[in-house]
C-alpha positions in Angstrom: -64.2 -4.1 10.1 -66.8 -5.5 12.5 -67.0 -8.7 10.4 -63.2 -9.1 10.7 -63.2 -8.4 14.5 -66.0 -10.9 15.0 -64.1 -13.6 13.0 -61.0 -12.9 15.1 -63.1 -13.2 18.4 -64.6 -16.5 17.2 -61.0 -17.8 16.5 -60.0 -17.4 20.2 -59.1 -20.6 22.0 -60.6 -19.7 25.4 -60.4 -16.6 27.6 -57.4 -14.2 27.8 -55.2 -14.4 30.8 -53.2 -11.8 32.7 -49.8 -12.6 34.2 -48.4 -11.2 37.5 -46.3 -8.8 35.4 -49.3 -7.3 33.6 -48.9 -9.2 30.3 -52.1 -10.4 28.7 -52.1 -13.6 26.7 -54.7 -15.1 24.3 -54.5 -18.0 21.8 -56.1 -18.1 18.4 -56.5 -20.7 15.8 -57.3 -19.3 12.3 -59.0 -22.1 10.2 -58.5 -22.3 6.4 -61.9 -20.6 5.9 -61.0 -17.6 8.2 -62.0 -14.5 6.3 -58.6 -12.9 7.0 -56.9 -15.3 4.6 -59.2 -14.4 1.7 -57.1 -13.5 -1.3 -53.8 -13.6 0.6 -52.6 -15.6 -1.3 -54.6 -18.0 -3.5 -53.1 -21.5 -3.1 -50.7 -20.3 -0.4 -52.7 -18.6 2.4 -50.8 -16.4 4.8 -52.2 -14.2 7.5 -51.7 -10.6 6.4 -49.8 -8.1 8.6 -53.0 -6.0 8.8 -54.9 -9.0 10.3 -52.1 -9.5 12.8 -52.3 -5.9 14.0 -56.1 -6.1 14.0 -55.9 -9.2 16.2 -53.9 -7.3 18.8 -56.5 -4.4 18.6 -59.4 -6.8 18.9 -57.8 -8.5 21.9 -57.0 -5.2 23.6 -60.6 -3.9 23.1 -62.0 -7.1 24.6 -59.7 -6.9 27.6 -60.1 -3.1 28.1 -63.8 -3.3 27.4 -63.7 -0.1 25.3 -63.3 0.7 21.6 -59.8 1.7 20.6 -58.4 3.5 17.5 -55.0 2.8 16.1 -52.9 5.9 16.1 -49.6 4.6 14.8 -47.4 1.5 14.2 -44.1 2.6 15.8 -42.4 -0.7 15.1 -43.4 -3.9 13.3 -41.3 -7.0 12.5 -42.9 -9.9 10.8 -40.5 -12.8 11.1 -42.5 -15.9 10.1 -45.6 -16.6 8.0 -48.8 -17.6 9.8 -50.7 -20.2 7.9 -54.2 -21.7 8.5 -54.4 -24.1 11.4 -51.5 -22.6 13.3 -52.1 -21.9 16.9 -51.1 -18.2 17.4 -50.4 -16.9 20.9 -50.7 -13.2 21.2 -49.2 -11.4 24.2 -49.3 -7.7 24.9 -48.5 -5.3 27.7 -49.6 -1.7 28.0 -47.0 1.1 27.8 -47.3 4.9 27.9 -45.1 6.4 25.2 -44.9 10.2 24.8 -48.3 10.6 26.5 -50.0 8.0 24.3 -51.3 4.6 25.3 -49.2 2.0 23.6 -49.1 -1.8 23.4 -46.0 -3.9 23.0 -47.2 -7.1 21.4 -45.9 -10.4 20.1 -47.5 -13.1 18.0 -45.9 -16.6 18.4 -46.5 -19.8 16.6 -45.1 -23.3 17.2 -41.9 -22.5 15.3 -41.2 -19.4 17.3 -41.7 -15.6 17.2 -43.9 -14.7 14.2 -44.2 -10.9 14.8 -43.4 -8.2 17.2 -45.3 -4.9 17.3 -45.2 -1.6 19.0 -48.5 0.2 18.5 -50.2 3.3 19.9 -53.9 3.6 20.5 -56.4 6.1 21.8 -59.9 5.6 23.0 -62.2 5.7 20.0 -65.0 8.2 20.4 -68.2 8.6 18.4 -67.4 9.2 14.8 -63.9 7.8 15.0 -62.7 5.1 12.6 
């Protein structure tokens, strides 16, 4: 998993920004040789849903400066395919949902909204996955 997170980090197009309303924004460009496209799908590469969720997690860990563990995916809508070379803008804001830290996130490409996610996380302790 560290290899994937490192690849995501290296795909960032500059530092993350925070808006006045507490929304964090980061842009990524995933090149054709990005490990996340490997095998998904030969001849027609598409960024897998797992990699989209992992991008939000990686971004949040970098901003929060602490390791996080995914607890649940409350809601996920994948509306558009993300292909190599697309600039992907990830936005998220923190929410507390039923006592758990959650993130409401979107992934946007030039054509519009690619995905919307509602995820819960906890701080990852020693021995957590």
